[in-house]
N, C-alpha and C positions, 0 to 999 in steps of 0.2 A: 504493500500500500504506500509506504513512505518512499520507496524507490521509484515507483511510477510517478508520484507527484514531483520528486526531485528531477527526474528526467524531463518531465513536462516543463518544469520551471527553467531548467537549463536550456532547453530548445527554444522556448519563448524569449528568454533573455538574449540568446544568440541572434535570433531573428530581429529583435528590437535594435540590437547593437549594429548589425549589418545594414538593415534597411534604413535606420535613422541616420547613421553616418553617411551612407550613400546619398540620401536626400539632402542632407546639410551641405555636402560638397557640391551637389548639383545646383542648389540655390545660390551658393557663394560664387560658383563659376558663372551662373546666369547674371549675377550682379557685377561680374568682372572684378571681383575682389582679389587682392594679392593674398598669397598663402591660403588658397581656398580649401586645401586639405585640412587645415587647422580647424575649420568649422566641424568637420567630421570627427576629429579627435576630441573636440570639446563635447560633442554629443555623446561619444563613447564614454568619456570620463564622468558625465553627468547622470547617465541612466543608472539609477539605483534599484534596489530590490522592491521599494515601495514608492507610491506616488508622492507621499508626504516627504520622504527623504529626498526625492528628486527636486521637489519645489524648494525645500530648505537649502539644498546644495546650490541650486541655481541662484537663489537670492543672495547667498553668501558670495558666490562668484562675482555677481554684479557689484556688490559693495567693495570687495577687495580689489576689483579691477581699478577703481579710482585711486586707491593707495598705491597700487603697482605703477600706474602711469605717473603719479607724482614722484615716486622714488626714481624711476627711470629718467624723467626730465631733469631732476636735480643732479643725479650722478653723471648724466650725459654732458652737462655743462661744466662739470668739475674735472672729470677724469677722461683723458683722451683714449687710453687703451681700452678697447671694447671688452677684452677678456677680464681685465681688472674690474671694470664697471659692472660686468655681469656677476662676478664673484661677490662684490660688495653688496649689490642689490639683493642677491639670493640669500646672503647671510642675514641682512636686515629684514628681508621679507619673511624668511623662515622663522626667525626669532619672534617677530610680531605675530605671525599666524599661530605659532605654537603657544604663545601667551594667551591668545583668545580662543584656543581649541578649534582653529580653523585650518588645520594642516591639510584637510581634504581638498582645499581649493588651491594648494600649492602647485600641482602639476599644470593646471591651465594657466596660472599666473606665470609660471616658468616659460611657457610657450609665448605669452605676450611679451615678456622681457626679452626673449631671443629675437623677436621681431623689431622691437623698439630700439634696442641697443645695437645698431648696425655699425658700419664703418665710421671712424672718427670724424670724417668730413661731412657726415650726414647729420641732420638735425631732426628732432621729433616735430613733424608738421601736423597741422590740423587734419590734412587728408589721411595721414598715417594713423592718427588717433581714430578717425571715423572708420577707417578700414578695420582696425582691431576691434572696435566696439561692435560693428556689424557682424564680424566673424563670431564674436562672443554671443551676440543676441540670437543669431541664426542657430548656433549650436545648442543654446539653452532652450529656445522655443521648440525646436524639433525634438529634443530630449523629453520635454514635458508632454508634448503631444503623443509621441510614440509610447511613452510609459503609461498612458491612460489605458492601453490594452493590457488587461490582466486576466489570468485564468481563474476568475472568481468561482466558476462552477466546480472546477477540479479541486480548488482549495476547500470550498464548502463541503463537497462530498467527502474529502479526506478528513475534515474536522468532525463531520457527523459520524464517520466510522470510528474515529478516535474516541469520541464520546462513548459510543457503544462498547468499544474495547476497554475503556477505563472503568465503566460501570461493571462490566463482566469481571474484570480483574479484581475489582473491589469486592464483589460478591464472593469470588473464590477465596479471597483473603479472609473474609468474615467466616466462611465455612471452616477454613483451616484454623483460625483463631479459636473458634468454638470447640473444634476437635482437640486442639492443643490444651485447652483448659479442662476438658472432660477426662483426658487420659494423661496422667503425670509422666508416663513412660514414653509418650509419643514425641518424636522429633521430626516435624514435617516441613522444616525449612521455610516457615511462613515469613520469617524476618527477611530472608533474602528476596522473597516475593515483594515485600513492601518496598525494599530498596530499589528493585527493578521497576516497580510502578512509579516511584518518584522520578527515576531517570526518564521513563517514557513520557510522563506528564511534562517534564521540562522541555522535551523535544516537541511535544504537541503545542505547548505554550508559545514556542518560537514561531511556529506556523500560524497560530491563532493571532499573534501580534502582527505578522505580515498581512494577514487577511484584514485585520482591523484597520491598519494604516492605509491599505489600498482601497478601503471602502469610504474613506473620508471624501467629502464633508459629511457623508451619512454616518450616523452614530450607530455602530454595531459592535458592542463590547461583550456580547453574550459568551463567545467561546473563550476569550481571554479571562473573563471573570469566572467562568465555569472551571477552567483548568487551575486557576489560582485557588479556587475553593477546594478542589480535589487534592491539590498539593498540600494545602494546610491540613486537610483531614488525614492524609497519609502520614504527615509528620506527627500528628497526634498518636496514631496507631504505632508508629515507630518508637515513640517515646514511652510507650506502655510496656516495652519488652521486659525491662527489669521487674516491674511490679507483677506482670502476669506470670513470669517465671517463678517468682516467689509464692504467689497466692495459690497456685494450683496444687501445692502440697496440702492445703486445707480444702478438700473437695466440697465441703458445704458452701464455702464462699465462692470458689471458682465455678461451681454449678450455677450460682445466681448470675454471674457475669455471662457465662456461656448461654444461658437461657435468654438473657436480654439481647445478646448479639444475634441469636437465632431469630428473635422477633423483629430485628431491624433489617434483615437481609432482603426481604421482599420489598421494602420501601426505599432501598438505596438508589435505584434508577429514577424514582419519581421526582418530578420537578415541582413539588409544592412544599410548603413549610412543614417541617416535621413536628407539628404541635402534638400529635397523638403520642409520638415517642417521648417527647419532653415531659408530657403529663405522666406517662407511664414511669419514666425515670424518677420523677418527683415522688410518686406513690411508692416506688420501690425503696427509695431512701428513707421515707417516713416509716415504712414497714420495718426496715433494718434498725432504725433508731428505737423502735418500740420493743425490740427483742431484749433479752437479758444481757447485762453487761459482761464483757469478757472476763473469764475467771483466771486466766494465766497470761503471762507476758506474750507468749506466742500467739494466743488468740487475739490479744490486743493489737499486736503488729499486723495480724491478718486482717482485722477489721479496718485498721488504718489504711492498709493497701487497698482494701475493697472500696473504701470511700474515695481514695485517690483515683482508682480506675473509673469509678462511676462519674467523678467530676470531669475526668478526661473525655469520657463518652459524651457527657453533656456539652463539652467544648466542641467535640466532633459534630454534634447536631446543631450547635449554635452557628457554626461556619455555614452550614447549609441554609439555616434560617435567614441569615444575613444576605446570602446570595439570592435566595428567592425574593426577599424584600427588595433587593436592588433591581429586580426585573420589572417591578411595578412602579418604580420611581422615574 
């Protein structure tokens, strides 16, 4: 599933790079601009993985173009040797861009510098500046236009499958957790499953973020919020490792947790607030509080761990409750 989406993304990206660069060069040549191939290079360097990143990068290129022109004009009037002027401009430009976290714009600005700092007897004329600005503008506009073509449907289909896979993995983990608590001798590697689920969710979140950014200006945060919620929930389960390992020695307490986990399994994929499970958890805690006080130190520690586990389960449910509430806001 992931490999198919990756291949599709790579192919689409290659098509956008090739077609966009070619169109930019064609337009620049049609306007009889010098260094027409540079328009294609600017398009190539500006097409990012998301529409929002392309727009942000294009805006930064326009802003830094002004500073680059100013530096070139200043150094061109002071230093005659072109190679020295180029080196000094690049040092100053790289330092300034690095300070402002704008190093992504350096490559295009380096191309502009190479055009402006020509032979010593040449000066930076208005015609040369207009030529460079038009090359930049053509490259940026074509990049923005081309990058509006996104494989939304493939990304959405992948994310829908990822949601189902996550729900299914979570159900299997709950079955294993329940079995782990019911049998003190069982070692079913459930903790490795939780770690793998966390890794999978992180990769799903990256795709969900790309999909979200490509949908702008439409607001579509569902998949990002969903996977963040599931990642938080899996972290809760992962943190329960020590407590569950200790509590299953006392089968009376571990059976309580196992039974509640069993009751949650059918509701895991549902996308509505887990009010029924939260109420059931509160009732369970009240029931435990009404029981006789622990008679020994070991019983006391077991009860403390039981409360800790139930509080973590409540946190698990609260993450989903907040996610569902965000869907209505």
